[in-house]
C-alpha positions in Angstrom: 17.4 39.7 -51.4 15.1 41.3 -48.7 16.0 41.9 -45.1 12.1 42.1 -44.4 10.7 39.3 -42.6 6.9 38.7 -42.0 5.8 37.2 -38.8 2.9 34.9 -39.7 1.0 33.7 -36.7 -2.4 31.9 -36.6 -5.3 34.3 -35.6 -6.0 32.6 -32.5 -2.3 33.1 -31.3 -1.3 36.4 -29.9 2.0 36.4 -28.1 2.2 38.6 -25.0 4.9 40.8 -26.7 2.7 41.5 -29.7 -0.1 43.1 -27.4 2.8 45.2 -25.7 3.7 46.3 -29.1 0.3 47.4 -29.9 -0.1 49.4 -26.7 3.2 51.3 -27.4 2.2 52.3 -30.7 -1.3 53.3 -29.9 -1.4 56.9 -29.4 2.1 57.6 -30.7 2.1 60.7 -33.0 6.1 61.0 -33.4 8.5 58.4 -32.2 10.0 55.1 -32.2 8.9 51.6 -31.1 12.0 49.3 -31.1 11.8 45.5 -30.5 15.1 44.0 -29.2 15.5 40.1 -30.0 17.9 37.8 -28.4 18.2 34.1 -29.4 15.1 34.3 -31.4 13.0 35.7 -28.5 11.7 39.2 -28.0 13.5 40.3 -24.8 13.0 44.1 -24.8 10.5 46.8 -26.2 11.2 50.3 -26.2 9.1 53.4 -27.0 10.6 56.9 -27.7 8.2 59.5 -28.0 9.1 63.0 -29.3 7.1 66.2 -28.8 7.1 68.5 -31.9 6.6 72.1 -31.7 5.6 74.3 -34.3 8.2 76.6 -35.4 7.4 80.4 -35.7 7.5 81.7 -39.2 10.7 83.8 -39.5 8.8 87.2 -40.0 6.9 86.8 -36.7 9.9 86.2 -34.5 10.8 89.3 -32.2 14.4 90.4 -32.1 16.3 89.5 -28.9 16.8 92.2 -26.5 20.0 92.3 -24.3 19.8 92.3 -20.5 20.3 95.7 -18.7 
């Protein structure tokens, strides 16, 4: 049995929360969009965006110098 539920809406009906989710996902490279549901209604939408930095290769890292 699957826990995945597909929301099927007529093409002409687009609830407000669905548009908010679209905007939150748009342009998101790394992160999470979380939808909170209470009593069968979407009550909150959260977006957590992460900034990823490229790690330098180990052979290009300079050794640390002590403070004088």
